[in-house]
N, C-alpha and C positions, 0 to 999 in steps of 0.2 A: 311566690305561689303561681300556679297556673290560672290565668284569667280567662281561658277559653270558655266561651258559653256553649253549652251542649243542650240541644233541644230534647225533651222527653215526650213521648206520646203514651198517654194512658186513657183507655176508654172510660167515660163517666158511667158509673153504675146506674142502671135505670130502675125507676120505680121505688126508690127509697123514700122513707117518710122524712118530714122536716125535722123530726127529733133525732134522726140517725146522722152519723158523721162518717167520713172516710178521710184518711190521712196518708199522705206520701211522705216518707221519711228518707233522709240521706244519712248514711253512716260511713265513717272512715274505715280503713283496713283493720282497725282494732275493734270495730263494732260499736264505737262511740257515736252517739247522735250528734250530727253537726248542723242539720237543718231539717225542718219539716213544714209541710203545707197542708192545710185543710181546705180543699176546694169546695165551692158550693155544691149542695146535693141536687141531683136530678130526681125530682119527684114525679115527673110526667103529669103534673096537675095543670100546667099552663101550656107548654109548648107542644105542638103536634105538627105533623107533615113538614118536617124540616128537610129541605132539599140539599143536594150536594152543590158546592160552588165549583164550577168548572173553569180552570185557569185559561183554557184556550177559547172558551165561549164568552166568559166575563159577563154573563147575564145578570140582571137585577133579580134578586131572589124574592120569592113570596113566602114568608114564614107564617105558618099556621099557629094560631093560639086560641085559647078559650077566653072570651071576653067576660068582663065583670069581675075578674079575680085579682088582677094586678093593678097597682097604682102608677108604676113607671117601669121602664126597661132600660137596661144598659147593654151596649155592644162592646166587647173587649177583643182586641187583637194583640196577641202575645202579652196578655194580662194588663194591657193598657186600655183604659176606657177611651173609645174614639167617638162615641155618641151616646146621649141619653134621650130617651123618648118619654115625654111627659104624659101624665094621665089624660090630658086634653086631646092628645093624638091617638089614644087607645080606645078601643070599644069598651064601654062600661055596661053593656047589656050582655046577658048570657048568650051563649052560642058561639059557633066558630067564626073567627075573623082572621084577617091577614095583615102582616106588617111587611112593607117593602124594604129591602136592604141592598144597598149598593156598596160592594166591597172592592171595586176596581182600583181605587187609589190606595188601598190598605193591604191587600193580599197579593203576594208575588210568587210564593213557593208553597209546596206541600208541607213545609216545616212551619209555616205560620199557623198559629192556634187562634181560632175564632170561637168565642163563647157568648151566648146570650143569657142574660140574667133577668128574671122576672122579680120585681121588688114589691113589697107591701108598703103601706103608708109610712112605716118607720124605716124604710130603705133596707129592710131585711130580705134576703133571698127567699122567694117562694119556690122557684124552679130554675134549673140550669140545663143548658144543652150545648153540645159542641156541633159546629157545622163542618162536615167532611169537606176536604179540599182535594180535588183530583183533576186529571186531564181526561178527555175522551180519547178513544182510539183502540180500546181493547174489546174484541168481540169473540165470544165463544160460540162456535157453530154447532158443536155436538160434544157429548160426553157419554161414552158407551162402556158399560161394565163388560169385561171380557170373560172368556171361558173360566179363567181364574177369578172368582167373584170379588177378590180383594183388590184387583187391578182395574183401573178405568183409563181408557184412551180418550184424550181430549184434543179436539182440533179447533183452530181459531185463526183470527187475523189480528195483527197488531200494526197500528198506524202511528208512527212517531214523527210525522211531518211537522206537527205543531210543538214538539217538545225539544227545546234547545239542548245542546250537548252539556251545557252548564247545569241543567236540571237532571239529566240522566246520561251518564257516561255509557256509551254503547258497549255491551259485552263483546269479547273477542272470540269466544268459543262456546260450545254447548254447555260446558260445565259452569261458566260464568252466567249464562242465561238461566241455568237452573237455580243459581243462588239469587237471581233477581225475581223469580216467580215464587208465589206462595199459594198453596191450595188448602181449602178447609171445607168441612161439612159440619154445620151446627157448631161453629167456633172451634171445632177439633181439627188441628193441623194434620195434613196427610203428607206422606213422603212424595217427592216430586222429582221427575227426571225429564229433561228436554230431549226428545228424540229427533226433532227436526225444527230448524229455524231458517227459512229461506227468504231472502229479499226478492221482491217481485220487480224485475227490471222494467217490465212494461207498464207498471202502475205509476200514476202521478204522485210524486212525493216519496216518502220513505215508508214503504209498506212491506210487511213480512207475513208469511203464513207459517203456522207452527203446529207441531204435534207434541203433546205432553203425555207422559205416563204417570199417573198418580196412584198411590197405593195406600190402602187403609190396613195397617198392621193388625187391627182387631177384627177385620173382615166382618164388620157389623153394619154395613150399609143397608138401609131399608129403602126400597125404590118407591117413588122417584125421589132420591135424596137431593137436597139443594146444594150444588157445588159452587163454591165461590173461588174464583181465580183472581189473584192480585199481582200486579207488577210493582215492585218496590224500588224506590230510590235508595233506601237504606232500611235495615231492619226496623220495623215499627212505623215506617213512613210510606204509605201506599201511594203510588203514582197514578195507577189506573185500577179499575175493578170491574168485574163482570160476573154474573151469576147465571146458572143454567141447571135444569134438572138432570140427574143422572138416570139414563135408561140402560137396558141391556142392548146387545147387538143380536137380538133374536131373529129379526127379519133381515133376510139377505137376498142377493140376486134378484132384486126388484127390476122387472123388465120395463123398458120405456113404454108408455101408453101413447099410441098413435091415434090421434083424434079423427073421428068420422071415417073409420076403416073397419074391416073385419077384425083387426087386432084391437080396435078401440071399444071393447065391450067389457072385458075383465082386466083388472090389475093382477099380475101374477108374480109370484116369488117363491122363496123357500124358507124353511126354518133352519136355524143353526141347531144341529142335533144335540150338541153338548149342553148348550144353554137351555134348550127345550126340556132336557131331562131334569133340570132343577125345579120345574114347575109341574106338579101333578094335576091330573084332570084336564079339562078342556081349556083351550086358549080361544078368545074371541077377538075378532077384527072389526074395525069400523072405519068408515071413510070420513075425512075432515077436509072440507072444501072452503078455502079462504077463511079459515078459522071457525067454521060452523060444521057441526056434526051432521052427516047426511046418511040416509038409508038406515037399514037395520043391521044388527050384529050378525056376523057369520062365525060359526063355531067349528073348531077343529080339535079332534082328539089327539091323544099323545102319540099315536102311531103315524100321524100325517107328517110327511117330510117336505111337501110343497103345499102351496095355498093359492087361491084366486078369490078375488072379491069384485062383485058387480059394480061398475062405475059409469056406464055409458050415459045415464040420464043426468049426471051432474057435471060432466066435463065438456066444455064447449070451446075453450080458447087456451092457447099455449101459455098465456101469462097468468093463469090461475095458479094458486098455491094449493097443491094436493098432498095430503099425508095419509098414510095408513097407520092407525093406532091399534096396538095390541094390548089386550087386557088379560090379567089372570084374576078372576073374580071381578072386583070393581077397581083393582089397582092397575094403573097404566104402567106397563113394563117396557114398552118400546113405542116409538113413533118415528116413522121414516118418510122423507119426501119421495114423491114419485116423479121421475122425469117425463115431461110432456113434449110430444112432437106433432107437427102437422105434416101430412103426406103431400109435400109441395114439390118434391123432385121426382119426376116420372122416370127419367132415364139419364144416364151419363155415358158419353161415347168412350170407346176403348182407346187407350193410349199406346202407341207403338214406340218402343224404345229406339233411341238413336235418330229420331226424326223431329224436326221442328213442326209443330202442329198446334191447332186450336182444340181446346176441350169443349165439346158440345154438350150443353146441359138443357134437357127438355123439362119444362115446368108443368106441373099439373094444376088444374083449377083448384083454388084454395079460398077458404073463407077469410083468410088473413092476408094482409098486404105484406109483401116482402120488401126489405130495404137493402139487403146486402147478400151477396154470395161470396163465400170465402173458401179458398182451397187450402187444405192442410196437408203437409207432407211429413210423414213420420211423426205425426202428433204436433208439429209446429206450424204456425201460420206461414203460408208461402206467398199467397197473393189474394187479392179480393177485387170485387167490382160492386158498384152501387148504382142505384137508379130505379 
């Protein structure tokens, strides 16, 4: 017989009562039952605030639980008890408490299964929860619904520096990358295609930037829908995970805001006419500065093709995080970052072709200290100077 051990990943059903049961059954090709397992039920009565264990960070976890309800706890790795916490070490008064958990010597791969059991005085399970095991490194920077509302363009960054080849075999082409990614909204899987996956030669480590196209065949996305992107080691075994809201690509052609100049009064841009036609009535815009809403709403009717929003009083430095948020009613349908610049370069000398010469750059008085000047040629870094 085949003695190969195969790992299976099943999410624990949440919020079940202690009287409920769930069973995993294994059947042969004839449909006959050959094995079954009744895992402990997750009642959500005890465990709360369960963090993800990150294989590259290997931090000690702080597990949240409700005190005064369980008499002991067990930690299982791959269905083997590795530790038992006695009642004397647990909070016996009501309220939230935390349990420290060090998995560094017990968990090595995303295939390892970590389970926490809360037990009563008779060693019967009160609650059960699984601890997700992942690597860091997946970042989704934007997810924009396109003119076709069923399609979403996703951009992001993938850092595989800390992931050994034994844990994740690097795909050789875009089709293989597409099979490694999974996209979902509210646990509903979406169709996914990788449009771009480029390794960044200038970055430290193994870093990629990517563009994905995901599609909802039902075209039933309600904004802002929570999109979850996963990089999988194998089907059912997530290696990395990231979440972001899906917005439209309504706001476009946002002009750079140049601080403390005549141009630095209004943020200006345009509306995508096809996407704008999907929303009846007025669209309102608001400024978000370093995560805080500022100023009043500006309203634009359906005939407007361009827009501007007053921003001078709230933008002072180029390291601020500025976003323009678009609402339809009270629903956020888009939010876009605004590029910020300081008018620090007053003039640049003319370059004469065919001659060896110096480029003369005249700087203007600036409220911000400059550290480096860099010359770009055809979009690529050519040379630089610091000081």
